[in-house]
Backbone as a chain_set.jsonl record, in Angstrom:
{"seq": "MTMPQQIDATLEALADPTRRGVVDLLRRQPCRASDLAAAFSVSNPVMSRHLRVLRTRGLIEEQRVEHDARVRLYRLRRQPFLDLQDWLAQVEAYWTDQLGAFKAHAERSK", "coords": {"N": [[97.106, 100.317, 86.138], [99.884, 100.186, 83.901], [102.695, 97.956, 83.47], [105.311, 98.881, 83.57], [104.827, 101.921, 84.319], [104.035, 101.224, 86.886], [106.422, 100.518, 88.169], [107.729, 102.938, 87.774], [105.802, 104.656, 89.752], [106.872, 103.375, 91.82], [109.699, 103.805, 92.192], [109.47, 106.492, 92.015], [108.193, 107.001, 94.569], [110.102, 105.971, 96.341], [112.342, 107.782, 95.818], [112.72, 109.448, 97.675], [114.478, 110.444, 101.143], [112.738, 109.903, 103.56], [110.745, 108.216, 102.981], [111.756, 105.821, 102.358], [112.606, 105.341, 104.589], [109.999, 105.417, 106.017], [109.236, 102.893, 104.678], [111.022, 100.927, 105.54], [110.665, 100.959, 108.289], [107.965, 99.914, 108.28], [108.413, 97.648, 107.41], [109.13, 96.415, 109.706], [107.049, 96.375, 111.471], [103.485, 97.16, 111.934], [102.643, 100.189, 111.651], [101.488, 103.169, 113.289], [100.369, 106.2, 112.294], [100.824, 108.62, 113.816], [103.202, 107.574, 115.098], [105.252, 106.828, 112.98], [105.677, 109.507, 111.913], [106.773, 110.662, 115.107], [109.23, 108.861, 114.875], [110.489, 110.572, 112.698], [110.622, 112.876, 113.286], [109.354, 114.593, 112.114], [106.148, 116.772, 112.023], [102.892, 115.714, 112.283], [101.339, 116.614, 109.693], [103.015, 116.908, 107.927], [104.496, 113.92, 107.486], [101.359, 112.77, 107.009], [101.469, 113.604, 104.523], [103.682, 112.208, 103.306], [103.198, 109.347, 103.776], [100.629, 109.439, 102.339], [102.026, 109.641, 99.466], [103.149, 107.118, 99.503], [100.86, 106.158, 99.941], [99.494, 106.199, 97.811], [101.011, 105.529, 95.489], [100.575, 102.664, 96.011], [102.173, 100.994, 97.452], [101.801, 101.269, 100.185], [98.843, 100.219, 102.624], [96.441, 101.695, 104.634], [95.195, 100.211, 107.522], [92.117, 100.251, 109.813], [92.003, 99.996, 113.272], [90.223, 97.576, 115.287], [89.0, 98.352, 117.735], [89.698, 101.131, 117.847], [87.82, 103.597, 115.909], [89.237, 106.361, 115.165], [92.172, 105.638, 114.744], [94.785, 104.541, 113.074], [96.42, 102.135, 111.24], [99.349, 101.225, 109.37], [100.599, 99.037, 106.849], [102.873, 97.608, 104.4], [102.601, 96.866, 101.409], [102.439, 93.999, 99.478], [103.092, 93.377, 96.584], [103.497, 95.533, 94.971], [106.575, 95.379, 95.324], [107.706, 93.417, 95.04], [107.286, 93.545, 92.121], [108.847, 95.196, 91.272], [110.795, 93.653, 92.485], [111.261, 91.916, 90.701], [112.015, 93.512, 88.171], [113.803, 94.199, 88.967], [114.957, 91.897, 88.398], [115.089, 90.958, 85.432], [116.566, 93.345, 84.404], [119.303, 92.646, 86.086], [119.694, 90.02, 84.772], [120.251, 90.582, 82.227], [122.887, 92.087, 82.187], [124.287, 89.482, 83.008], [124.224, 87.892, 81.016], [125.256, 89.746, 79.528], [128.551, 89.441, 80.903], [128.793, 87.041, 80.552], [128.766, 86.412, 77.644], [130.945, 88.737, 77.437], [132.783, 86.875, 78.76], [133.12, 84.292, 76.855], [133.788, 85.777, 74.537], [136.332, 86.189, 75.455], [137.954, 84.047, 76.037], [137.805, 82.525, 73.813], [139.461, 84.174, 72.55], [141.91, 83.517, 73.358]], "CA": [[98.759, 100.835, 85.788], [101.008, 99.221, 83.5], [103.844, 97.617, 84.954], [106.28, 100.279, 83.722], [103.899, 102.712, 85.195], [104.119, 100.531, 88.143], [107.922, 100.683, 88.392], [107.97, 104.477, 87.583], [105.619, 104.907, 90.507], [107.481, 103.015, 92.692], [110.649, 104.35, 92.201], [109.524, 108.034, 92.41], [107.905, 107.485, 95.967], [110.99, 106.023, 97.163], [112.878, 108.36, 95.778], [112.584, 110.336, 98.671], [114.633, 109.071, 101.831], [111.971, 109.63, 104.607], [109.705, 107.627, 102.433], [112.379, 104.688, 102.3], [112.399, 104.961, 106.238], [108.959, 104.691, 106.352], [109.185, 101.577, 104.357], [111.7, 100.234, 106.713], [110.11, 100.748, 109.959], [107.0, 99.029, 108.786], [108.965, 95.835, 107.078], [109.475, 95.5, 110.989], [105.664, 96.044, 111.825], [102.264, 98.282, 110.746], [102.866, 101.98, 112.603], [100.539, 104.152, 113.216], [100.885, 107.745, 111.522], [101.923, 109.608, 114.526], [104.426, 106.889, 115.912], [106.206, 107.556, 112.118], [106.422, 111.221, 112.519], [107.752, 110.956, 115.883], [110.199, 108.394, 114.424], [111.529, 110.763, 111.814], [111.057, 113.865, 114.209], [108.332, 115.32, 111.7], [105.065, 116.614, 112.238], [102.075, 115.192, 111.74], [100.955, 116.975, 108.637], [104.308, 116.073, 106.913], [103.976, 112.231, 107.481], [100.652, 112.211, 106.551], [101.894, 113.706, 103.397], [104.581, 110.935, 102.621], [101.984, 108.227, 104.001], [99.68, 109.628, 100.766], [102.272, 109.322, 98.4], [103.27, 105.845, 99.209], [99.377, 104.818, 99.492], [98.973, 106.631, 96.357], [101.42, 104.603, 94.536], [100.337, 101.053, 96.176], [102.921, 100.626, 98.531], [101.522, 100.844, 101.598], [97.732, 99.941, 102.7], [95.957, 101.357, 105.537], [93.858, 99.62, 108.412], [91.261, 100.49, 111.026], [92.03, 99.419, 114.362], [89.122, 97.483, 115.658], [88.838, 99.318, 118.846], [89.151, 102.273, 117.687], [88.228, 103.949, 114.364], [90.234, 106.954, 114.764], [93.342, 104.821, 114.588], [95.138, 103.727, 111.53], [98.101, 101.257, 111.035], [100.186, 101.456, 108.297], [101.606, 98.28, 106.622], [103.502, 97.205, 103.25], [101.82, 96.175, 100.33], [103.633, 92.833, 99.066], [102.863, 93.457, 94.755], [104.487, 96.685, 94.04], [107.837, 95.207, 95.589], [107.505, 91.876, 93.57], [107.224, 94.135, 90.102], [110.38, 96.002, 91.349], [112.072, 93.117, 92.644], [111.428, 91.064, 88.646], [112.057, 94.49, 87.052], [115.497, 94.207, 88.669], [115.956, 90.893, 88.006], [115.488, 91.319, 84.133], [118.038, 93.829, 84.105], [120.435, 92.101, 86.513], [120.079, 89.151, 83.781], [120.965, 91.414, 80.983], [124.39, 92.0, 82.942], [124.928, 88.455, 83.34], [124.273, 87.766, 79.771], [126.83, 90.455, 78.412], [129.233, 89.154, 80.912], [128.889, 85.738, 79.668], [129.326, 87.04, 76.181], [132.493, 88.757, 77.349], [133.844, 85.505, 78.737], [132.801, 83.681, 76.142], [134.926, 86.425, 73.775], [138.034, 86.14, 75.891], [138.568, 82.321, 76.074], [137.661, 81.912, 71.763], [140.693, 85.153, 71.819], [143.136, 83.041, 74.201]], "C": [[99.153, 99.857, 85.206], [102.126, 98.91, 84.283], [105.089, 98.97, 84.67], [105.95, 101.578, 84.684], [104.239, 102.834, 86.329], [105.726, 100.922, 88.891], [108.622, 101.958, 88.85], [107.489, 104.629, 88.936], [106.413, 104.55, 91.834], [109.046, 103.27, 93.152], [110.405, 105.729, 92.619], [109.325, 108.094, 93.689], [109.303, 106.734, 96.875], [112.63, 106.06, 96.793], [113.67, 109.571, 97.233], [112.962, 109.415, 100.094], [113.806, 109.06, 103.273], [110.998, 108.457, 104.14], [110.088, 105.972, 102.416], [112.57, 104.083, 103.314], [111.48, 104.675, 106.735], [108.937, 103.154, 106.043], [110.085, 100.241, 104.963], [111.537, 100.029, 107.851], [108.517, 99.714, 109.572], [107.448, 97.473, 107.875], [109.052, 95.549, 108.634], [107.911, 95.04, 111.793], [104.815, 97.044, 111.245], [102.678, 98.988, 111.881], [101.606, 102.608, 112.301], [100.927, 105.355, 112.394], [102.027, 108.43, 112.55], [103.522, 108.583, 115.258], [105.672, 106.875, 114.554], [106.654, 108.739, 112.39], [107.126, 111.307, 113.594], [109.073, 110.169, 115.714], [111.134, 109.478, 113.784], [111.391, 112.204, 112.42], [110.132, 114.915, 113.215], [107.142, 115.757, 112.272], [104.015, 116.064, 111.733], [101.528, 115.174, 110.398], [102.276, 116.297, 107.326], [104.422, 114.609, 106.936], [102.948, 112.137, 106.799], [100.893, 112.769, 104.937], [102.483, 112.532, 102.483], [103.939, 109.61, 102.374], [101.219, 108.632, 102.601], [100.6, 108.924, 99.592], [103.02, 107.776, 98.507], [101.987, 104.91, 98.904], [98.937, 105.274, 98.253], [99.489, 105.513, 95.445], [101.387, 102.837, 94.997], [101.513, 100.291, 97.12], [102.777, 100.04, 99.807], [99.321, 100.669, 101.808], [97.466, 100.681, 104.418], [95.186, 100.657, 106.339], [93.419, 100.095, 109.306], [91.528, 99.442, 112.222], [90.587, 99.497, 114.726], [88.49, 98.49, 116.805], [88.432, 100.589, 119.038], [89.369, 103.391, 116.664], [88.904, 104.845, 114.196], [91.514, 106.605, 114.37], [93.64, 104.16, 113.503], [95.85, 102.829, 111.146], [98.06, 101.229, 109.327], [100.771, 100.286, 107.897], [101.547, 98.193, 104.943], [102.767, 96.354, 102.591], [103.05, 95.257, 99.453], [104.009, 93.522, 97.434], [103.675, 94.278, 94.48], [106.072, 95.887, 94.017], [108.207, 93.619, 94.858], [107.774, 92.365, 92.533], [108.197, 94.431, 90.653], [111.199, 94.785, 91.306], [112.264, 92.239, 90.776], [111.654, 91.84, 87.956], [113.621, 94.483, 87.28], [115.881, 93.166, 88.224], [116.219, 90.654, 86.252], [116.632, 92.582, 83.532], [119.409, 93.272, 84.509], [121.058, 90.282, 85.296], [120.459, 89.408, 82.341], [122.648, 91.36, 81.12], [124.901, 90.85, 82.909], [125.003, 87.625, 81.963], [125.695, 88.488, 79.002], [127.982, 89.606, 79.08], [129.443, 87.7, 80.602], [129.095, 86.1, 78.564], [130.635, 87.929, 75.995], [132.979, 87.503, 77.835], [133.559, 85.131, 77.913], [134.258, 84.081, 74.928], [135.885, 86.091, 74.562], [138.373, 84.421, 75.963], [138.603, 82.106, 74.306], [138.83, 83.328, 71.321], [141.679, 84.377, 72.144], [144.077, 82.212, 73.024]], "O": [[98.974, 98.718, 85.637], [102.476, 99.366, 85.372], [105.545, 99.758, 85.498], [106.671, 102.068, 85.552], [104.624, 103.845, 86.917], [105.944, 101.503, 89.955], [109.501, 102.176, 89.685], [108.429, 104.772, 89.718], [106.552, 105.349, 92.759], [109.494, 102.98, 94.261], [111.08, 106.181, 93.545], [109.953, 108.949, 94.312], [109.425, 107.021, 98.066], [113.588, 105.326, 97.032], [114.733, 110.148, 97.46], [112.427, 108.354, 100.414], [114.182, 108.25, 104.121], [110.488, 107.772, 105.027], [109.264, 105.058, 102.444], [112.708, 102.865, 103.431], [111.472, 103.911, 107.7], [108.689, 102.3, 106.893], [109.885, 99.03, 104.868], [112.07, 99.131, 108.503], [108.036, 98.946, 110.406], [106.764, 96.451, 107.823], [109.049, 94.348, 108.904], [107.616, 94.01, 112.399], [105.163, 97.726, 110.281], [103.02, 98.459, 112.939], [100.9, 102.545, 111.294], [102.007, 105.283, 111.808], [103.226, 108.688, 112.439], [104.562, 109.025, 115.746], [106.86, 106.903, 114.875], [107.709, 109.048, 112.943], [108.175, 111.94, 113.472], [110.058, 110.627, 116.293], [112.325, 109.501, 114.095], [112.271, 112.913, 111.932], [110.182, 116.101, 113.544], [106.892, 115.071, 113.263], [104.121, 115.843, 110.526], [101.233, 114.111, 109.851], [102.273, 115.562, 106.339], [104.407, 114.236, 105.763], [103.12, 111.459, 105.786], [100.292, 112.081, 104.112], [102.059, 112.058, 101.429], [103.979, 108.92, 101.356], [101.398, 107.797, 101.714], [100.217, 107.97, 98.914], [103.455, 107.324, 97.448], [101.808, 103.862, 98.283], [98.008, 104.712, 97.673], [98.776, 104.747, 94.798], [102.037, 101.961, 94.427], [101.546, 99.083, 97.355], [103.214, 99.034, 100.365], [98.642, 101.139, 100.896], [98.175, 100.287, 105.343], [94.156, 100.361, 105.733], [94.297, 100.598, 110.008], [91.29, 98.239, 112.112], [89.836, 100.472, 114.69], [87.567, 99.277, 116.595], [87.57, 101.131, 119.73], [90.418, 103.996, 116.444], [89.53, 104.752, 113.14], [92.029, 107.367, 113.551], [92.917, 103.306, 112.99], [95.683, 102.959, 109.933], [97.183, 101.218, 108.462], [101.782, 100.146, 108.585], [100.581, 98.548, 104.268], [102.329, 95.288, 103.024], [104.119, 95.633, 98.973], [105.08, 94.082, 97.2], [104.637, 93.978, 93.774], [106.701, 95.771, 92.965], [109.161, 93.168, 94.225], [108.547, 91.741, 91.806], [108.879, 93.418, 90.499], [112.094, 94.63, 90.475], [113.233, 92.139, 90.023], [111.65, 91.442, 86.791], [114.493, 94.647, 86.426], [116.969, 93.11, 87.651], [117.298, 90.258, 85.812], [117.286, 92.606, 82.489], [120.409, 93.287, 83.79], [122.147, 89.729, 85.142], [120.875, 88.599, 81.512], [123.441, 90.772, 80.383], [126.124, 90.88, 82.771], [125.84, 86.727, 81.863], [126.633, 88.075, 78.321], [128.613, 88.94, 78.26], [130.612, 87.374, 80.396], [130.326, 86.086, 78.526], [131.295, 87.997, 74.957], [133.793, 87.014, 77.052], [133.646, 86.233, 77.369], [135.2, 83.381, 74.555], [136.531, 85.286, 73.891], [139.54, 84.049, 75.846], [139.517, 81.502, 73.746], [139.085, 83.577, 70.143], [142.568, 84.357, 71.293], [145.146, 81.691, 73.342]]}, "num_chains": 1, "name": "protein.A"}
């Protein structure tokens, strides 16, 4: 996936408030799907759909627990968020340049 496609996929996944909430919870610690479903008062199948979107967009990964193969923990993946941060830094740099040019123009006009 190209960088613009990854950014699009990340933003699309994060457009849903429940999925943003899942990301917020996973920032604190890895969680089981059932714990996430309970935290948002949604059914397990509904949470499973949200997790699938986050997983297919590369924002989270699942890990099986050693002592119980039925249990999966979900955790954030760092790279998609770094890519988003880099893109936002480029946008911010544009605005910083624009403000700098405006300041220079205003100072010349004095």
